N, C-alpha and C positions, 0 to 999 in steps of 0.2 A: 679721809677721802683719798689723799695722795698714796697712803699705804695700800689702800684697796686697789687703786689703779696699778700700782707696781706689782702687786700680787697677781693680778689678772695678766699683766704682761709676761711675768715669769711662767705662769701656767701655759699661756699661748706659745711661748718660746719652746717650752719643754714638749708640748704637743706637736709643734711644728718639726722639731728635731726627731721626735719619735716617728712621725709620719714619713720623714725623709729616710730614716733607717729602714723602716718597713718597705718603702718603695724601692730602695736599693736592693734589699734582699729578694723582693719579688722579681725585680729585673734580672738579677743574677740567676734566680731559680728558673725563670722563663728561658734564659739563654742556654743554661745547662740542659734543660728539658728538650729544647729544640736541637741541640748539637750533640753534646757528650752522651746523654742517655739515649737519644734517638739513634746514635751510632751503635751503642751497645745492643739496642733492640734489633737493628738490622743485621747484626752479626749472628743472631740466633736462627738456625735453619729449621724449617718445618720438620716435625717428627715423622709425618706421614706424607701423603700425596695431596696436591692441590688439584681440584677438578673444576672444570668450567660449569657453572650453573647460572643461567639467565645472564645478568649483566656483570657478573663477577666470578670469583673463585672461592670455593669452600675447602677447608682442610679436613681430611679424613685420615684418621690414625688407627691402625689395627694391630692386634697381637693374636697369636694362636691360629690353629687351623682345625678346630673342632667342627662337628657336623652342624650344630646349632649356632646361629649367629646372634650374639647379644649386642644391642646398640645402646651405648651410653650417651645421654643427652644432658647438657649442663643447665644448671640453675642460672638465675639472673645475676649479673655482676661478677661472675667468675672470669677472671682475666685470661687464663690459659688452661682450659679444660683438659687438653691432652696431657698436661703434666699433673693437674689436680687429680685426675682419675687413675693415674699410673699404677699405684699399688693395688687398687681393686682390679684393674685390667690384667696385671701380672698374675693375680690369683685366679681370676676367672678363665684366663687363657690356658690354664693347665688342662681344661676339659672342653673349652668352647672357642669359637672364633669371636673375638671381642673388638668392637669398632666404636671409636669416639668420633662423633660428628660435631664440628665447631660451626655454629651458626654464622651467618654474615655479621661482620662487626666484632666477632669474638675470636680470640687466639690468633692463629695465622690466617684466618679467612679475611677476605676483603670486605668492604662495605657494599651496600646495595642501594639503589634508588627505589626499589619496590617497597610497597607498604608493609608494615609489620602486622600481619593478621595470622590467625591460626591456620587458615587455608594455605597461605604462602609458606609458613614454617614447615608444614607437613609436605607440601609439594617439593620444596627445596631439599628437604631431608631425603625424600624418596629419590630425587634426581641425583643427589650427591652419592648415595649408596649405590645406585645403579651404575653411575659413571665410574665408580671405584671398583666395580666388578662383584659387588655383593648382591645376592639374590634373596628375595622374600621367600618364605615368611621369616620375620625377625622376632626376637624377644626384646621388647623395648624396655630399657631401664633408665627412666628419666629422673632427674633431681629437681625438686621444687617446681618452678613454673612450667618446666618441660612436661610435667605430668598432664597439664592441661592440653598441650599439643598432642600428647600421645593418646589421650581419650578421644580427641578429635580424629586422629589417625585411625584408631581402632573402629570408631563409628563409621567412618567413610570407607575404609578398606579392611574389613575384618579378616578377609582371606590372606592378608599380608602380615598379620600379627599372630604369633604363636602364644604370646602372653605379655602382660605388662607387670613389671616389678617396680613400683614407685618408691623412690628414696625421699621420704618426708615431703611428698608432693603437695602442691597447692590444691585446696578443695575447689571443686566445680559445683558445690551445692550451696555456696554462699557468694552472693554478688553485692559488692558495695562500691559506690562511685569513688573515683580517685579524689583525694582532698584537693581543693582549689589551689593551694600554695605549693603542691608537689612539683609542678613544672618549674617554678621559680627556684626551688631547692636544687633541682637537677642542673640548672644553669650554673648555680654557684659551685656545685661539685665539679663541673667541667672546667671552670676558671681555676679552682684549686689544683686540678691536674695540670693545666697549662703553665702554672707558675712553679711546678715541681714539688708541691707539698706532698703528694702521694708517694713519690719516690724517696723523699726524705723520711717519711714516717713508716713506710712499709718494713724496712729492716728492724725497726724498733719493736714491731708487733709480731715478728716472726720468730718462733722458738725452734731454731734449727735442730737442736738436740731431740726435741719431741717429734719433729717431722722425720728425722732419721729413724727413730724407733718405730714409726708408722710405715716405714718401707720406702720413703722417698730418697732419691739420689741427690748428691750435691748439685749436679747440673740442673735437675728439675726444680730444686728450691731456688737456685739463683735465677732461673728463667722466669719463675712465677713472680719473684720480686721485681724484675725488670718490667715484665708485662703489666704488673699492677699499676705502673705509672702511665699506662697508655690504654687502660681498659674502657675509658669513656669516649665515645664518639657519637655521631648523629644517629647511626643505626641502633646502637645500644640505648641511647636516650629515648628513641621512639619506642623501643621494646618496653622500657620501664614506664613510660607515660601511658602505654596502651595495656598494661598488665590486667587491669580490671575488665577491659573490653574482651580480652581473650576468654575470660570466664563467661562473659555474656554470650559470646559466640558458640560456646560449648554446652552450656547448662541445660539446654533443651534437647540435646542429642542423646538418645538412649544408648547406653553402653552395651555392646553385644554380649549375650550370655555365653556364647561360644568361646570367648576369649578369657582365659584365666587371669585374675587380677589379684596381686598381693601388694599390700601397702605396708612399707616399713616406716614406722613413726618414731621420731626421736622423743625421748622422755622429756627433754626440755620443752619442745613444742607442745607436747600433750599436757604439760602441767603449768605452763606459764601463760597467764592472761594476756590478751592482746587488746590494747586500748582502742584499736580501730574496729574491733569486732563487737557486736552487740550480744554475742552469745559466748558461752564458756569455751575454752579450748577443747574440752572433751566433746561438747556438742558439735563443734566445728568439724572434728574428725569423724564422729559417728554419723552425722548427716551425710558426709561425703561417702562413707562406706555404704550407707543405705542407697544413695543415688546410683552407685555402680551396680549394685544388685546383691542378691542372696549368695551368689557364688564367691563373693569377695572374702579374702583372708587378710589378716593383719597381725603385726607383732610390734610391740613397743620396745625399743632398744635404748640403752644408756647412750647419752651423747647429745650434742647440739644439732642444729639444723643441717650441718654438713655431716650427716650420719655415716657416710662412707669412710670418714677419716679414721675411725677407730673400731669399725665393725666389719672389716674385710672378710674375716673367716665366717662370721655368722651370715652375712649376705650371700656368700658362696654356698653355704649349706641350705639356705632358703631357696636359692635358685635351683640347686640339685633336686630338692624335694618337690618343688612345684613342677618342674619340667618332667620329672619321673612320673608323677601322678597324671600329668596332662597326656602322657604317652600311653598310659594303661587303658 
């Protein structure tokens, strides 16, 4: 009996010390996040221009001066799209004007108090482009969830869209409600960020040599690492929480036959089952293509969901071919 009590006391003592150590590390991480790393973030200057949109500012970054304007729009959770898209932008800018728009809460853009809806994303993007001096029609090149916004854009303003080239875009043919525990998970992610865990882990998962081979500069890699520690904010959390609703807002809008649509699908996405979907990944993709219409084209490329990381040349070729046919 006495030995059992002693053992419990030792266990409680060890757990107490462990909790103290964890608490100290969390406190140090929070202080570093709010001071040292925040200072490093503030030293990074916007790549492009900040324009006034509604109650905040949006960052618009451009390259090239071609006749056609390609607008790159980021997927969810990308901390610094203007750096993330840079190799693809450099390639496309050889022939086109290429513009990256960073949504509110993303990259160098400020947050906003406006609700995160498809309509607001589209109107904010249109305003940011116009304020930056770019005129429609545009070739929209969205990644992931931005494909949903671009379908909404094309349905509402077909005269402003020359074509849509989707980079492993989210399907608008399948709607599923967000899991009930998802918002709780998002709160935990925000806490992890605030105690500096993201900034500690990011360098461990970044293969700089691989990124150099893909065309990134040292400055872009460093900037992405710093921004990854500040990617989560209330505006981004609302986007994540509403991602299913964006599909619901778009699913019944017919996609215009006058707008060419090309979907680039990653092989990993096409072949890997998703536990959240009640259909196969192949059905998920083909139902989406059917929803867009018979004029839809697609190609499956090697790579993961971030398909633009290792397919820059092929994406440029697809763009050239699609726009050439559209002009004939």
